[in-house]
N, C-alpha and C positions, 0 to 999 in steps of 0.2 A: 564603312573604312574600320580597321581591325588598328590594336595598338601594335607599332611597330617592334614586334619583336629580336627581331633579326637586325637592331643597331644598326640599321642601313639610312643615316639619316637624310639622303639625296631621294627616297623613295615612299611612298604612300603605300601600304598594305590595304588591298583590297576583298582581300580575302585566302581562307585557305583550307585546304584540306590533308587529312591525314587516312597513310595507310597503314599495314602492318610494317613495312620499310622505310616507306617516305612520307615525308611532307612536300607538301605543293603548294606555292604562295603566286597571287597574281597581285599584280603589283605594275603602278607607274609610276614613272618620273616624274619630280616635282621643278625639277630646274628649269633657270628659266631658255629658253631657244636660244640658237645659236648666234653669235653678234655680224656673222658674212657667211653667205655661200660657202659652204667647200671645194664646190665646183669651178666656179669662177673668182669667188674672191670677192665677190661684190656686198654694197652695206645691205642689210635687212628688203630685202624685196621677194619674198615667199610668203606659200601660202601654207595650211594644214593638206595634207591631200592622204589624208586616213591614218589605220593605225596596224602593222602586223606583233603579233604575238609573236616573244622570242625566248625561247629556254636558255637560264642560265643556272649553273651549280655551286650551290654553296658549301658553306662550313658545314658539316654533319652536327646533327643537334638531338641530344636525346639517344644518342645509337641508332639513328634513321639517317639517313640522305635527304636533303633539303635541295629542292629544286623551285628556283623562282621565274614567275613566267611575266615578263616584263612585255605591257602593253604599246610598244614602243612609236613615238610618232614620226611619222611623214611625212617628208615638204616637199614644195616643188617650188626650184627660181622661176620667178618670172622674166628674167632676164637672159639664161641659158638653158631655160626646159628642162633642167635637170632635177631629178630628182635625189633625196638624201636622208637618212635618218638624225633625229635627237644623239647629241655625246650621254655618253653612258660613264662617266669618267669612275664610277666603283667596278665596273667591267672590261674583262678580257675580250672584245668581242669576237675577235678572231677563233678562239676558241673557248667559247660559251662558260667562262667560269668566273665567279668576283676573283676581284684583285688579290681579294685575304685568303680566298682558296688555294690560290697560286702559293703564296710563301709558306701557307700549311702542306703543301704535297711536295714541294722541295724538301722541305725537313722533314717530312715522312718518309719519305722515300731514301734517307739515309741510313734507316733505319727497317725498313720493310719491303717487300717486290712492287714490282711498280702493279702484277695484277692485285695484291690485295688494296694497296690504296684507292688502285679502279674500283674496286667492287665496294672500298668505303665509302664511296662519296659519288660512283654513280657514271659515272663517266670511264669513252675508254682507252685501252691501257696504251696504247701510244700515245693519247695526249699529255698521260703521266711520264711516259718517256721521253717527249718531244718538250717538254716544260724543264724536265729532270736535265734534261740535255743542253741547255740555254744557260739556268742554271749555271751547270761545270764551268759553261764558255764564260760567263762573268766571272766566276770564282778567278777562273786561270790569267784571266786580262785582268785581273789585279791581285795577281800573286806576284811576287818579286824574287822570279828563281834566282838561286844563286849555284855554281857549279860546286859540288864539296873540295871539297880535299883531300875526305877520305871516300873513295867512290864503292859501293858495295854492288856485285855482281852474283844474283844468285836465281834461283826458280821455283813456282810454284806452280801443282797439278791443277788444271781448270777444265773443265767441260773436255773432257778426256784428253787432252794437252799439254805438254809443259809450257809456259808462257815464261820467259823472261823476267825477273824485277831487279830497279835499279832503285838503288840505297843512299841515304847520307847516312854511312857508316856515324860518320861523327856527332852531330844532331837525332840518332833514331827515329829518319824516317821516313816514309816510301817515296820515289819520286816517278816514279811508273811503272807498268806495266809492257812489257811487247808483247805481240800477239805470236810472237814463236822462238827461238834462243838458237838459232842457229848462227853461226860466224858473222854472214852477211848482214841478219840485222841487228845485230850490233853491234857492227860496224858502222851501219848505218844510221844508227841513235847517234853514236860518239862524235861521227863525223858534224854534229847537228847539233851538238853540245859551244855553248860559250866559254871564251877564257878554261880552255881544256887543258891549258899548261898549268896550272892554279893546281891540278888532280895531283896528290902527290902519294899517296896509296891506292891500293884497288886489293877489297878483299876479295875474294871469288872463294867456288868449290872447284874440285877438281874435272871440270868439266872441259876438255880442250878447247872450244872453240870460244871459251870466254877466254882464254889465256893466248890464243892467236888473236883474238879482234882487239885485244890490249896491246899488244905486241906492237902490233898494227900502228895504232891510232896514239897511243899513248906510252911512246919508248920509255919515257925518262922515269916511270910512273913506278914503282917497288911492287910489286905481286905481295898480297898475303893471303895463306891459304884457310881460311875459316876454322878453326881449331874444330867445330864442333863436326864439319864433314871429317875429317882425320882420327879422331877418339873414338867417333862412332865406328869406326874398322876394329879397334882392339875388344867394341862390345860385342860386334861382330864375331868375331873370331871366338869367344867367349861360348857365343851361342850355338855354335857348331860343335863344340868342346860336348857343350850337355846333350845337345840332340846325338849324337854320335856316343855315349854313354848309356844312352838310352836301351839298347840292347843284352847291356848287362844288368839293366834293372827289373823289379817284377812293375806287373801291372798299375801293381800301389804305389811303389817307388815313382813310377813314371808321372802320374798323378800329381804327386805332390810336391817333385821336383818342378812340376809346370807352373803350379801354384809357390813356388818359394822363388822361382826364376830371379825375380825382382831383391834379391839381395846379394847375386851375382854382380847384377849389372850397378849395384851402386856403389861410390864408394866407400871405404872402410871407416872411414872417419866421419859419414855419412851414417854409418847405424849405429843409432842414437839407443836403439830398442835394445836391450839386454838379450828379448827372442831373437831375434836377428839377428845379432853375434852369434846365437845359439846355435840355429839354423847355417849360417853361413861356416862354421868350425864345422857341423856334422855334414857338410855337403862334400866337404874339400878334403876332410879326413877319410872319407867313404870312399874318394873318386881323386888319386893322386893327380892324376895328371891334369882335372878340375882345378885342381887345388894348386897346381904350375901356373896352369894359363891362369889364371887371377893374381897371382900375385905380379906375371907379365902385364896383365892389364894395368892394374895399381902404379907401377913400376913407367910404364907407359905414360898415364896421368899424371905421373913425376916429374915428366919433362917440361910439360908447360908450367913448373913453380918456377922453374933455371928465373935466376938473375941479370943470366949475359947470353950471348949465340954460343960465347966459347963451352960455357958450363954444357948448357942442353945440346951441344953436338958430343959432345964427351958420353955425358948422359945415355944418349941413345946407341953410341958406340958399344957403350958395356951393355946396356938393354937388349940389342941385337948378338951379340957375343953372347947371354945368359938363356936363348931359344934354343929348348934343345931338339933335335934332329924328329924327336915324338911329335913336335908340336910345330914344328916348322910349316905345314902345309896348310893348318889352319890361321895359322897367320902371314900369308902368302902374299895376300892382297894389301895388308897393312901396310908390309914390308916394300914391297912393290911400287908402292904412293910414294911411301918418303924415298926410294931411290929416285923413281921419274921428278920427284916436286923440290 
């Protein structure tokens, strides 16, 4: 008998073998036999009927995988003639892993891929996936989900497809990720929300199926277009002008402006570095249209700092009237979006 270095008090370690990547322990349970037959429920009226070696995986040790070969006792009931194995309270016998390994796999799978976790402990990737899915189901069962007052609808590009992301804007948390972002999928999701009348605002980007779905299912909610998706159109207009000016530059200037493009995309108030301010001045003086576009971009961002709707509306009308004909094409997407929304 060997010292119980695995810290499993219900087992007696009989032997241990070590290889380059693995430990293999041979063990027997030291628990008392069951108080009744699990098949027919009769009081103890059975006898030992041989042993079977079963392999269980345990927590990694010393950067090596750990396998526990248990010499598991089999019994035969004299009443029902059925056979059964002794209980192993430390084990998940269906998945051939220790209970403490399941806890470890659940936490590890939050940070690593299923394949990586499986390689670390020597089990099949599917086993890790199933254990994690059970973990998620258990978490969901104990999660008190409440429909938020401020619902967010956006998307993320995963596995070559756009997936709709549902968020709680007020509490800055992700609620769900839908497999697609079309109108029917979003309507189906919204139709299952409890207390949908509690939703007051819905923040989204300018994807029309989102707007249509919300108007269908939550007509009382106000739609707010996420600022990020609007102001990025102003930055995109500036980028178009920068690229259009490349034909009037030398190869050296083109490379330099590519490196300096970040100063054009920054707000003037965020240009703390004196060198960045000089770079901005050089490029906007050298290319006047680029300078005008930069000012238009800055003034458009200022609209979001207005303290009232009326003030913002006046600022936008003033901004629109100051877009010169030469730049209208570049800001066309932004102006069109403002008009449509």
